[in-house]
C-alpha positions in Angstrom: 129.6 57.5 72.2 126.7 60.1 70.7 126.2 62.9 74.1 122.8 63.4 72.6 121.9 60.2 72.6 123.4 59.8 75.9 121.2 62.7 77.6 117.9 60.7 75.3 118.8 57.7 76.5 118.3 59.1 80.4 121.9 58.5 81.0 123.7 60.6 83.4 127.2 59.1 83.7 130.1 57.1 82.2 132.5 54.9 83.9 135.1 54.4 82.0 138.4 51.8 82.2 139.8 54.0 79.5 140.0 57.4 78.3 137.2 59.2 76.7 137.3 62.1 74.3 134.0 63.2 74.8 131.9 66.3 76.1 129.8 64.0 78.9 130.1 63.5 82.4 132.4 60.5 82.9 135.1 59.6 85.4 137.8 56.9 84.3 139.0 54.2 86.8 140.8 51.1 87.0 139.8 47.8 85.1 139.4 46.1 88.3 138.0 48.9 91.5 140.4 50.3 93.4 139.7 51.7 96.9 140.2 55.2 95.7 137.9 54.7 92.2 135.0 53.2 95.0 136.0 56.4 97.0 135.4 58.9 94.2 133.0 56.7 92.3 130.6 56.5 95.5 130.4 60.3 96.2 129.0 60.6 92.4 126.6 57.7 93.1 125.3 58.9 96.0 124.5 62.3 94.4 122.9 60.7 91.2 120.5 58.4 94.0 119.5 61.3 95.7 119.0 63.6 92.1 116.9 59.6 91.1 114.9 59.7 94.2 113.9 63.4 94.1 113.0 63.2 90.2 110.7 60.0 90.7 109.2 62.3 93.8 107.8 64.9 92.0 106.9 62.8 89.1 104.4 60.5 91.5 103.4 63.3 93.4 104.4 61.2 96.5 102.0 58.8 96.6 98.6 60.9 95.7 99.0 60.1 91.8 96.0 57.6 91.2 98.3 55.8 88.6 100.7 54.7 91.1 99.6 51.7 91.9 99.6 50.4 88.4 103.3 52.3 87.7 104.5 49.6 91.0 102.7 46.9 89.9 104.6 46.7 87.0 107.8 47.8 88.2 107.8 44.8 90.2 106.7 42.6 87.8 109.9 43.8 85.3 111.6 42.9 88.8 110.4 39.5 88.8 111.4 38.3 85.3 115.0 40.5 85.8 115.8 38.2 89.8 114.6 34.9 87.2 117.3 35.6 84.5 120.2 36.9 86.1 119.4 33.2 88.3 119.5 31.7 85.6 122.5 33.6 84.8 124.7 33.2 87.6 124.0 29.4 87.4 125.2 28.7 83.7 128.8 30.5 84.8 129.5 29.0 88.0 128.5 25.1 86.5 130.7 26.2 83.5 133.7 27.9 85.6 137.0 26.0 84.3 140.5 26.6 85.3 143.6 25.0 84.0 147.5 25.6 83.4 149.8 26.9 80.5 152.8 25.4 80.8 155.7 27.7 79.7 153.6 30.6 78.7 157.0 32.4 77.4 154.2 35.2 77.1 151.2 37.6 77.9 150.1 36.9 73.9 150.6 32.9 74.4 148.6 33.5 77.8 146.0 35.3 75.7 146.1 32.4 73.0 144.9 29.8 75.5 142.4 32.2 77.2 140.5 32.8 73.7 140.5 28.9 73.6 139.3 28.3 77.3 135.5 28.4 76.2 135.9 28.1 72.5 134.5 25.3 70.7 135.6 25.3 67.5 138.9 27.9 66.2 136.7 29.9 64.6 135.1 30.6 67.8 138.8 31.3 69.4 139.6 33.7 66.9 136.7 35.8 67.2 137.0 36.0 70.9 141.1 36.1 70.7 140.4 39.4 68.4 137.8 40.9 70.8 139.9 40.3 73.6 143.3 41.9 71.6 140.7 44.9 70.7 140.2 45.7 74.3 143.9 45.0 75.5 144.9 47.7 72.8 143.1 50.5 74.7 145.6 49.8 77.7 146.5 47.5 80.1 144.4 44.9 82.1 147.0 43.5 84.0 145.5 44.1 88.0 148.4 44.4 90.8 146.9 43.1 93.5 146.5 40.2 91.5 149.4 40.0 89.8 147.7 38.5 86.9 146.1 39.6 83.8 142.1 40.4 83.1 141.0 39.3 79.5 137.6 40.5 79.2 135.7 41.3 76.4 132.1 41.3 74.9 131.2 38.3 72.3 128.1 37.1 70.3 129.8 33.3 70.3 128.5 32.6 74.1 125.3 33.4 75.2 125.3 34.6 79.1 128.6 34.6 81.2 131.8 32.6 81.3 134.7 33.3 84.2 137.9 31.5 84.5 142.2 31.1 85.4 144.8 29.9 83.7 147.9 30.2 86.0 151.1 30.4 84.2 154.0 27.9 85.0 156.3 29.7 85.2 154.9 33.3 85.4 155.7 35.4 82.6 157.4 38.7 83.4 157.3 41.8 81.2 157.5 45.6 82.0 158.8 44.6 85.1 155.4 43.1 86.3 155.2 39.1 87.6 152.2 37.9 85.8 151.1 35.2 87.5 147.8 33.9 85.5 145.2 35.3 83.3 142.1 35.8 84.7 139.0 35.1 81.9 135.6 37.0 81.6 133.3 37.1 78.8 130.7 38.3 78.3 127.7 37.3 75.6 126.0 40.0 73.8 122.7 39.0 74.2 120.8 40.4 78.1 124.1 42.2 77.7 123.0 44.6 81.0 122.5 41.5 82.9 125.8 40.1 81.4 127.9 42.6 82.1 126.6 43.3 85.6 127.4 39.6 86.5 130.9 40.2 84.8 131.3 43.6 87.2 130.6 42.1 90.3 132.9 38.9 89.4 135.8 41.3 88.9 134.4 43.0 92.3 134.5 40.0 93.9 138.3 39.1 93.0 139.4 42.1 94.6 137.7 41.9 97.6 137.9 38.0 98.6 141.5 37.3 98.6 141.0 33.8 98.9 139.3 33.2 95.5 142.3 34.2 93.3 144.0 31.4 96.1 141.6 28.9 95.2 142.0 29.4 91.5 145.4 29.1 91.7 145.8 26.0 93.5 143.3 24.8 91.0 140.7 24.1 93.4 137.5 24.7 91.3 134.7 23.5 93.9 136.2 25.9 96.2 136.2 28.4 93.9 132.7 28.4 93.0 131.3 28.3 96.3 133.3 31.0 96.9 131.9 32.7 93.6 128.0 31.4 94.5 128.0 32.5 98.1 129.5 36.4 97.0 127.1 36.2 94.5 123.9 35.1 96.0 124.6 38.0 98.5 124.6 40.6 95.8 122.3 38.6 93.7 119.6 39.1 97.0 120.7 43.0 97.4 120.0 44.2 94.1 116.6 42.7 93.8 115.5 44.4 96.9 116.7 47.3 95.9 115.0 46.9 92.5 111.4 46.1 94.7 111.4 49.4 96.4 
């Protein structure tokens, strides 16, 4: 990360799940946001939104700029294209969602091995996904205590769009005094990265905010789990588009 490039790209804040050594405003959070993380970020986001509104007001001269109508039309067109793309990506995620069981997993590495294979079509693809997952694991543990599960996630050029799945460990894996009951797999394709990452972040939030989802996944009830995800993603999707169109 280059601070000068970040400033040129008008980036205001970095939110990271791993420690950063960079001279730039940043905040470190858990892989899945906990209540303390949400409270911490809420204050920052409110400030950033207020700063953005003030900057936008000055740039548009509070509606007196003759080019304002054209700018708003362009923004609406972008919002409609965004809506179509994100809707298609969400539907693909729901259609390809998968759940399974790892019998006698033994250790965390075995869960990662099975997780990497869940959405791979070839052994070569599986190795690419596994390498990306392990690279993320090396940066810090992805164990999510409230879910008693690993959150195996990465970006990869092996897939397009997003993939989500769950593998139940029978029996559970015990490591560093932690019980790992399963592994959640979240993969984001590198194409349309911004949309893919946003959807993955929302899915991880739903896992914490909606306990029924992990329960359905552990019961191997893929249909009910997909229905819960669809409902929450649709609500978020509508709110996101509404805010984009303002």
